MMTF fields as JSON, N, C-alpha, C and O atoms, coordinates in Angstrom:
{
  "mmtfVersion": "1.0.0",
  "mmtfProducer": "UNKNOWN",
  "numBonds": 471,
  "numAtoms": 472,
  "numGroups": 118,
  "numChains": 1,
  "numModels": 1,
  "chainsPerModel": [1],
  "groupsPerChain": [118],
  "chainIdList": ["A"],
  "bondAtomList": [4, 2, 8, 6, 12, 10, 16, 14, 20, 18, 24, 22, 28, 26, 32, 30, 36, 34, 40, 38, 44, 42, 48, 46, 52, 50, 56, 54, 60, 58, 64, 62, 68, 66, 72, 70, 76, 74, 80, 78, 84, 82, 88, 86, 92, 90, 96, 94, 100, 98, 104, 102, 108, 106, 112, 110, 116, 114, 120, 118, 124, 122, 128, 126, 132, 130, 136, 134, 140, 138, 144, 142, 148, 146, 152, 150, 156, 154, 160, 158, 164, 162, 168, 166, 172, 170, 176, 174, 180, 178, 184, 182, 188, 186, 192, 190, 196, 194, 200, 198, 204, 202, 208, 206, 212, 210, 216, 214, 220, 218, 224, 222, 228, 226, 232, 230, 236, 234, 240, 238, 244, 242, 248, 246, 252, 250, 256, 254, 260, 258, 264, 262, 268, 266, 272, 270, 276, 274, 280, 278, 284, 282, 288, 286, 292, 290, 296, 294, 300, 298, 304, 302, 308, 306, 312, 310, 316, 314, 320, 318, 324, 322, 328, 326, 332, 330, 336, 334, 340, 338, 344, 342, 348, 346, 352, 350, 356, 354, 360, 358, 364, 362, 368, 366, 372, 370, 376, 374, 380, 378, 384, 382, 388, 386, 392, 390, 396, 394, 400, 398, 404, 402, 408, 406, 412, 410, 416, 414, 420, 418, 424, 422, 428, 426, 432, 430, 436, 434, 440, 438, 444, 442, 448, 446, 452, 450, 456, 454, 460, 458, 464, 462, 468, 466],
  "bondOrderList": [1, 1, 1, 1, 1, 1, 1, 1, 1, 1, 1, 1, 1, 1, 1, 1, 1, 1, 1, 1, 1, 1, 1, 1, 1, 1, 1, 1, 1, 1, 1, 1, 1, 1, 1, 1, 1, 1, 1, 1, 1, 1, 1, 1, 1, 1, 1, 1, 1, 1, 1, 1, 1, 1, 1, 1, 1, 1, 1, 1, 1, 1, 1, 1, 1, 1, 1, 1, 1, 1, 1, 1, 1, 1, 1, 1, 1, 1, 1, 1, 1, 1, 1, 1, 1, 1, 1, 1, 1, 1, 1, 1, 1, 1, 1, 1, 1, 1, 1, 1, 1, 1, 1, 1, 1, 1, 1, 1, 1, 1, 1, 1, 1, 1, 1, 1, 1],
  "groupList": [{"groupName": "UNK", "atomNameList": ["N", "CA", "C", "O"], "elementList": ["N", "C", "C", "O"], "formalChargeList": [0, 0, 0, 0], "bondAtomList": [1, 0, 2, 1, 3, 2], "bondOrderList": [1, 1, 2], "singleLetterCode": "X", "chemCompType": "L-PEPTIDE LINKING"}],
  "groupTypeList": [0, 0, 0, 0, 0, 0, 0, 0, 0, 0, 0, 0, 0, 0, 0, 0, 0, 0, 0, 0, 0, 0, 0, 0, 0, 0, 0, 0, 0, 0, 0, 0, 0, 0, 0, 0, 0, 0, 0, 0, 0, 0, 0, 0, 0, 0, 0, 0, 0, 0, 0, 0, 0, 0, 0, 0, 0, 0, 0, 0, 0, 0, 0, 0, 0, 0, 0, 0, 0, 0, 0, 0, 0, 0, 0, 0, 0, 0, 0, 0, 0, 0, 0, 0, 0, 0, 0, 0, 0, 0, 0, 0, 0, 0, 0, 0, 0, 0, 0, 0, 0, 0, 0, 0, 0, 0, 0, 0, 0, 0, 0, 0, 0, 0, 0, 0, 0, 0],
  "groupIdList": [1, 2, 3, 4, 5, 6, 7, 8, 9, 10, 11, 12, 13, 14, 15, 16, 17, 18, 19, 20, 21, 22, 23, 24, 25, 26, 27, 28, 29, 30, 31, 32, 33, 34, 35, 36, 37, 38, 39, 40, 41, 42, 43, 44, 45, 46, 47, 48, 49, 50, 51, 52, 53, 54, 55, 56, 57, 58, 59, 60, 61, 62, 63, 64, 65, 66, 67, 68, 69, 70, 71, 72, 73, 74, 75, 76, 77, 78, 79, 80, 81, 82, 83, 84, 85, 86, 87, 88, 89, 90, 91, 92, 93, 94, 95, 96, 97, 98, 99, 100, 101, 102, 103, 104, 105, 106, 107, 108, 109, 110, 111, 112, 113, 114, 115, 116, 117, 118],
  "secStructList": [7, 2, 2, 2, 2, 2, 2, 2, 2, 2, 2, 2, 2, 2, 2, 2, 2, 2, 2, 2, 2, 2, 2, 2, 2, 2, 2, 2, 2, 2, 2, 2, 2, 7, 7, 7, 7, 3, 3, 3, 3, 3, 3, 3, 3, 3, 3, 6, 6, 6, 3, 3, 3, 3, 7, 7, 6, 2, 2, 2, 2, 1, 1, 1, 7, 1, 1, 7, 3, 3, 3, 3, 3, 3, 3, 3, 3, 3, 6, 6, 3, 3, 3, 3, 3, 3, 1, 1, 7, 7, 7, 1, 1, 1, 1, 1, 7, 4, 4, 4, 6, 7, 7, 7, 7, 7, 7, 5, 6, 6, 5, 1, 6, 6, 7, 7, 7, 7],
  "xCoordList": [61.868, 61.348, 62.391, 62.036, 63.638, 64.701, 64.65, 65.165, 64.049, 64.01, 62.959, 63.132, 61.891, 60.83, 61.204, 60.71, 62.045, 62.397, 63.08, 62.647, 64.115, 64.715, 63.737, 63.798, 62.843, 61.862, 60.914, 60.587, 60.467, 59.549, 60.245, 59.652, 61.495, 62.226, 62.365, 62.215, 62.648, 62.772, 61.466, 61.461, 60.358, 59.055, 58.722, 58.176, 59.046, 58.775, 59.59, 59.086, 60.849, 61.696, 61.155, 61.087, 60.772, 60.282, 58.943, 58.674, 58.098, 56.832, 57.082, 56.406, 58.044, 58.383, 58.905, 58.54, 59.75, 60.302, 59.197, 59.169, 58.285, 57.191, 56.287, 55.953, 55.892, 55.004, 55.697, 55.073, 56.961, 57.702, 57.822, 57.677, 58.088, 58.192, 56.882, 56.864, 55.78, 54.459, 54.142, 53.532, 54.553, 54.332, 55.084, 54.549, 56.323, 57.109, 56.502, 56.453, 56.044, 55.41, 54.148, 53.926, 53.327, 52.096, 52.417, 51.747, 53.438, 53.819, 54.328, 54.02, 55.099, 55.624, 54.508, 54.516, 53.558, 52.447, 51.574, 51.11, 51.346, 50.541, 51.229, 50.575, 52.531, 53.266, 53.274, 53.184, 53.38, 53.449, 52.104, 52.056, 51.021, 49.726, 49.005, 47.938, 49.565, 48.86, 48.923, 49.944, 47.839, 47.767, 48.304, 48.288, 48.779, 49.172, 47.936, 46.818, 48.14, 47.025, 46.356, 47.024, 45.033, 44.314, 43.208, 42.562, 43.016, 41.985, 41.265, 41.857, 39.997, 39.216, 39.418, 39.207, 39.823, 40.084, 39.345, 38.966, 39.15, 38.588, 39.743, 40.63, 39.741, 40.835, 40.955, 42.027, 39.89, 39.907, 40.291, 40.275, 40.635, 40.88, 42.354, 42.673, 43.258, 44.687, 45.149, 44.82, 45.916, 46.574, 48.037, 48.347, 48.939, 50.366, 50.838, 51.59, 50.421, 50.888, 50.176, 50.701, 48.979, 48.177, 48.062, 48.09, 47.936, 47.702, 46.255, 45.705, 45.622, 44.236, 43.328, 43.732, 42.096, 41.085, 40.531, 40.079, 40.565, 40.012, 38.492, 37.978, 37.78, 36.314, 35.827, 36.634, 34.541, 33.946, 34.272, 34.284, 34.533, 34.813, 33.664, 33.89, 32.441, 31.282, 31.493, 31.004, 32.215, 32.464, 33.312, 33.214, 34.139, 34.969, 34.299, 34.761, 33.219, 32.539, 31.292, 30.817, 30.76, 29.515, 29.793, 30.849, 28.851, 28.987, 28.828, 29.406, 28.049, 27.828, 28.199, 27.316, 29.497, 29.913, 29.544, 29.334, 29.465, 29.136, 30.349, 30.202, 31.54, 32.766, 33.574, 33.297, 34.567, 35.462, 36.459, 37.545, 36.086, 36.844, 37.681, 37.42, 38.704, 39.542, 40.308, 40.493, 40.761, 41.546, 42.966, 43.569, 43.488, 44.833, 45.621, 45.227, 46.732, 47.485, 48.712, 49.413, 48.946, 50.115, 49.982, 48.876, 51.081, 51.079, 51.007, 50.93, 51.035, 50.994, 49.731, 49.45, 48.977, 47.725, 47.98, 48.628, 47.466, 47.543, 46.14, 45.649, 45.491, 44.103, 43.211, 43.183, 42.48, 41.601, 42.224, 41.514, 43.543, 44.258, 45.326, 45.805, 45.697, 46.731, 47.603, 47.102, 48.913, 49.836, 50.976, 51.05, 51.86, 53.032, 52.683, 53.454, 51.547, 51.143, 50.977, 51.626, 50.1, 49.903, 48.493, 47.896, 47.972, 46.694, 46.888, 45.913, 48.127, 48.446, 48.82, 49.691, 48.156, 48.472, 49.746, 49.8, 50.77, 52.042, 52.339, 51.861, 53.136, 53.561, 54.669, 55.24, 54.978, 56.017, 57.391, 58.396, 57.454, 58.739, 59.522, 58.927, 60.847, 61.65, 61.927, 62.259, 61.787, 62.118, 61.073, 61.242, 60.001, 59.011, 57.997, 57.373, 57.83, 56.865, 55.449, 54.519, 55.261, 53.928, 52.995, 53.418, 51.718, 50.728, 50.744, 50.114, 51.464, 51.476, 52.411, 52.257, 53.386, 54.293, 55.322, 55.963, 55.524, 56.46, 57.726, 58.178, 58.312, 59.509, 60.714, 60.718, 61.731, 62.969, 63.89, 64.102, 64.433, 65.342, 66.71, 66.841, 67.708, 69.065, 69.929, 69.722, 70.89, 71.814, 72.84, 72.951, 73.553, 74.602, 75.345, 75.289, 76.03, 76.721, 75.712, 74.945, 75.71, 74.806, 73.373, 72.493, 73.104, 71.725, 71.479, 72.412, 70.238, 69.863, 69.868, 70.578, 69.092, 69.014, 70.078, 70.357, 70.647, 71.621, 72.986, 73.807, 73.247, 74.558, 75.549, 75.208, 76.748, 77.738, 78.758, 79.126, 79.203, 80.196, 81.568, 81.798, 82.465, 83.747, 84.788, 85.941],
  "yCoordList": [29.756, 28.81, 27.791, 26.759, 28.069, 27.167, 25.847, 24.841, 25.831, 24.621, 23.614, 22.422, 24.023, 23.103, 22.3, 21.188, 22.83, 22.142, 20.784, 19.795, 20.68, 19.368, 18.396, 17.196, 18.885, 18.003, 17.403, 16.219, 18.22, 17.724, 16.674, 15.642, 16.922, 15.936, 14.614, 13.542, 14.691, 13.478, 12.712, 11.483, 13.428, 12.777, 12.118, 11.015, 12.785, 12.197, 10.934, 9.947, 10.963, 9.778, 8.61, 7.492, 8.836, 7.735, 7.214, 6.017, 8.094, 7.646, 6.788, 5.78, 7.178, 6.41, 5.031, 4.036, 4.959, 3.68, 2.771, 1.588, 3.3, 2.501, 1.983, 0.799, 2.868, 2.445, 1.448, 0.482, 1.663, 0.715, -0.634, -1.667, -0.633, -1.891, -2.642, -3.87, -1.916, -2.564, -3.188, -4.255, -2.526, -3.079, -4.38, -5.34, -4.412, -5.648, -6.762, -7.913, -6.428, -7.42, -7.985, -9.195, -7.122, -7.572, -8.488, -9.501, -8.136, -8.971, -10.33, -11.352, -10.349, -11.611, -12.507, -13.713, -11.935, -12.731, -13.283, -14.42, -12.502, -12.964, -14.117, -15.092, -14.023, -15.082, -16.37, -17.456, -16.272, -17.466, -18.165, -19.39, -17.415, -18.019, -18.458, -19.066, -18.165, -18.505, -20.002, -20.645, -20.539, -21.952, -22.165, -21.249, -23.373, -23.648, -23.633, -23.829, -23.4, -23.425, -24.787, -25.82, -24.777, -26.053, -25.931, -24.892, -27.009, -27.065, -28.392, -29.411, -28.367, -29.593, -30.261, -29.636, -31.519, -32.233, -33.562, -34.106, -34.069, -35.404, -36.392, -36.395, -37.23, -38.174, -39.217, -39.793, -39.459, -40.467, -39.895, -40.629, -38.613, -37.972, -37.833, -37.145, -38.457, -38.238, -38.601, -39.665, -37.699, -37.902, -37.548, -36.528, -38.365, -38.181, -36.792, -36.154, -36.318, -35.03, -33.837, -32.724, -34.056, -32.937, -32.884, -31.793, -34.004, -34.047, -34.399, -35.316, -33.673, -33.931, -32.815, -31.654, -33.176, -32.226, -31.47, -32.084, -30.126, -29.292, -29.262, -29.034, -29.495, -29.484, -28.463, -27.864, -28.266, -27.316, -27.682, -28.859, -26.675, -26.9, -27.612, -28.288, -27.481, -28.156, -29.663, -30.321, -30.218, -31.658, -32.109, -33.261, -31.223, -31.57, -31.228, -31.654, -30.467, -30.028, -30.845, -30.824, -31.555, -32.294, -33.748, -34.29, -34.363, -35.764, -36.717, -37.803, -36.31, -37.159, -36.388, -35.881, -36.293, -35.551, -36.289, -37.502, -35.551, -36.157, -36.871, -37.68, -36.573, -37.233, -37.664, -37.223, -38.519, -38.955, -37.817, -37.814, -36.854, -35.629, -35.617, -36.35, -34.754, -34.554, -33.255, -32.736, -32.726, -31.498, -31.829, -32.789, -31.032, -31.201, -29.947, -28.843, -30.107, -28.977, -28.675, -29.571, -27.367, -26.919, -27.236, -27.253, -27.483, -27.845, -26.648, -25.494, -26.974, -25.959, -26.149, -27.244, -25.082, -25.149, -24.779, -23.774, -25.599, -25.358, -25.496, -26.604, -24.351, -24.383, -24.941, -24.412, -26.002, -26.619, -27.889, -28.742, -28.013, -29.169, -28.699, -27.569, -29.556, -29.232, -30.463, -31.586, -30.241, -31.345, -30.901, -29.736, -31.827, -31.585, -31.135, -30.397, -31.557, -31.221, -32.489, -33.5, -32.428, -33.57, -33.541, -32.474, -34.712, -34.795, -34.644, -34.621, -34.542, -34.376, -32.93, -32.366, -32.343, -30.969, -31.004, -31.655, -30.304, -30.299, -28.931, -27.92, -28.901, -27.638, -27.023, -27.672, -25.754, -25.066, -25.24, -24.878, -25.789, -25.947, -27.078, -28.044, -26.988, -28.033, -29.141, -28.882, -30.369, -31.522, -31.905, -32.912, -31.143, -31.461, -32.478, -33.177, -32.565, -33.491, -32.964, -33.67, -31.75, -31.156, -31.945, -32.524, -31.979, -32.676, -34.178, -34.931, -34.63, -36.056, -36.818, -38.029, -36.132, -36.782, -37.659, -38.448, -37.575, -38.43, -37.714, -37.847, -36.961, -36.199, -37.091, -38.223, -36.603, -37.333, -36.998, -35.828, -38.019, -37.817, -38.35, -39.495, -37.531, -37.946, -37.859, -36.995, -38.749, -38.729, -37.616, -37.012, -37.364, -36.356, -36.477, -37.524, -35.455, -35.503, -35.6, -34.666, -36.702, -36.886, -37.149, -37.171, -37.349, -37.543, -38.97, -39.7, -39.36, -40.672, -41.706, -41.552, -42.74, -43.812, -44.846, -45.13, -45.384, -46.468, -45.972, -46.779, -44.711, -44.23, -44.465, -44.355, -44.781, -45.032, -43.898, -43.357, -43.552, -42.505, -43.045, -44.25, -42.202, -42.767, -41.83, -42.159],
  "zCoordList": [-162.942, -163.91, -164.376, -164.946, -164.145, -164.575, -163.813, -164.299, -162.646, -161.817, -162.284, -162.03, -162.944, -163.35, -164.58, -164.764, -165.406, -166.653, -166.401, -166.993, -165.56, -165.313, -164.654, -164.92, -163.807, -163.164, -164.19, -164.117, -165.152, -166.182, -167.037, -167.351, -167.416, -168.214, -167.46, -168.046, -166.179, -165.361, -165.282, -165.341, -165.15, -165.097, -166.429, -166.456, -167.53, -168.841, -169.055, -169.59, -168.637, -168.794, -167.982, -168.493, -166.745, -165.918, -166.426, -166.332, -166.964, -167.544, -168.772, -168.973, -169.591, -170.791, -170.408, -171.035, -169.391, -168.943, -168.429, -168.769, -167.614, -167.056, -168.175, -168.205, -169.095, -170.183, -171.102, -171.543, -171.395, -172.236, -171.574, -172.227, -170.276, -169.537, -169.49, -169.579, -169.351, -169.324, -170.681, -170.75, -171.752, -173.09, -173.279, -173.833, -172.819, -172.919, -172.084, -172.519, -170.899, -170.032, -170.682, -170.655, -171.262, -171.928, -173.107, -173.308, -173.885, -175.027, -174.558, -175.172, -173.482, -172.974, -172.443, -172.689, -171.724, -171.191, -172.301, -172.215, -173.334, -174.46, -175.164, -175.535, -175.352, -176.044, -175.236, -175.81, -173.923, -173.08, -172.946, -172.832, -172.959, -172.709, -173.976, -173.897, -175.128, -176.359, -176.623, -176.379, -177.115, -177.451, -178.859, -179.681, -179.133, -180.515, -181.406, -180.929, -182.699, -183.626, -183.557, -183.508, -183.553, -183.6, -184.629, -184.768, -185.334, -186.37, -186.267, -185.911, -186.578, -186.594, -187.958, -188.998, -187.948, -189.201, -189.228, -188.19, -190.439, -190.649, -190.548, -191.402, -189.515, -189.285, -190.405, -190.595, -191.131, -192.184, -193.547, -194.536, -193.631, -194.921, -195.284, -196.254, -194.548, -194.753, -196.158, -196.682, -196.755, -198.054, -197.862, -197.246, -198.375, -198.171, -198.598, -197.862, -199.749, -200.264, -199.63, -199.652, -199.061, -198.56, -197.047, -196.477, -196.387, -194.947, -194.654, -195.264, -193.715, -193.323, -193.811, -193.871, -194.161, -194.609, -193.406, -192.44, -193.463, -192.398, -192.554, -193.649, -191.45, -191.445, -190.42, -189.709, -190.341, -189.408, -187.953, -187.593, -187.129, -185.705, -185.005, -184.001, -185.503, -184.9, -184.844, -183.926, -185.817, -185.839, -184.654, -184.232, -184.112, -182.955, -181.64, -180.581, -181.69, -180.464, -180.148, -179.013, -181.119, -180.926, -180.557, -180.883, -179.888, -179.475, -180.66, -180.667, -181.658, -182.83, -184.097, -184.788, -184.41, -185.599, -186.877, -186.865, -187.979, -189.268, -189.873, -190.789, -189.364, -189.82, -188.596, -187.48, -188.803, -187.723, -187.496, -188.075, -186.654, -186.497, -185.228, -184.275, -185.249, -184.074, -184.199, -185.3, -183.054, -183.066, -183.509, -183.03, -184.418, -184.974, -184.621, -184.995, -183.906, -183.385, -184.235, -184.705, -184.415, -185.165, -186.635, -187.176, -187.271, -188.672, -189.603, -189.182, -190.876, -191.922, -192.737, -193.224, -192.879, -193.629, -195.082, -195.376, -195.98, -197.422, -197.969, -198.181, -198.199, -198.662, -197.577, -196.465, -197.88, -196.884, -196.302, -195.769, -196.405, -195.876, -194.886, -194.981, -193.946, -192.977, -192.733, -192.667, -192.599, -192.356, -191.459, -191.07, -191.131, -190.289, -188.877, -188.265, -188.349, -186.99, -186.182, -186.449, -185.189, -184.307, -183.714, -183.564, -183.382, -182.689, -181.185, -180.434, -180.743, -179.331, -179.062, -179.724, -178.088, -177.707, -176.882, -175.839, -177.348, -176.642, -176.081, -176.594, -175.018, -174.426, -175.245, -176.121, -174.957, -175.693, -175.062, -175.672, -173.843, -173.17, -173.793, -174.272, -173.801, -174.418, -173.416, -172.259, -173.869, -173.051, -172.025, -171.337, -171.894, -170.872, -171.372, -170.574, -172.667, -173.213, -173.165, -173.554, -172.701, -172.653, -171.78, -170.779, -172.146, -171.341, -171.588, -170.845, -172.632, -172.916, -171.993, -171.831, -171.376, -170.445, -171.112, -170.417, -172.41, -173.113, -173.505, -174.642, -172.602, -172.911, -173.078, -172.595, -173.75, -173.938, -172.782, -172.465, -172.159, -171.045, -171.431, -171.862, -171.279, -171.616, -170.371, -169.519, -170.272, -169.139, -169.303, -170.37, -168.285, -168.29, -166.991, -166.347, -166.591, -165.319, -164.187, -163.952, -163.502, -162.379, -162.786, -161.925, -164.057, -164.513, -164.942, -165.276, -164.934, -165.416, -164.301, -163.308, -164.462, -163.478, -163.794, -164.959, -162.79, -162.984, -163.441, -163.876, -163.359, -163.769, -162.638, -161.461, -163.005, -161.969, -161.943, -162.986, -160.758, -160.629, -160.979, -160.87, -161.389, -161.754, -161.661, -161.94]
}
């Protein structure tokens, strides 16, 4: 019976490693695929101190909304208002510019157009 004990411990360790690794993989995939927060807002409701008024999502999904609505991404929600976000959905990668294609490009060693070697 002394021989089965080390085998069981080895099996438990490898099972723990596999399950732990799968948990990390699931967490990483969830974080990468998640969209930024988006809320339907009235584009005509902007107030400097508050931001935009959050309205029903139906206003952003219908062809004839009751208000001039649009999806507002990110930002901070305060009650029924949201600010510090954008109407442009951006990617999470740095420097890529997301789907808008307006990323910032900086020169460096061998980078940039029109750079001269020296």
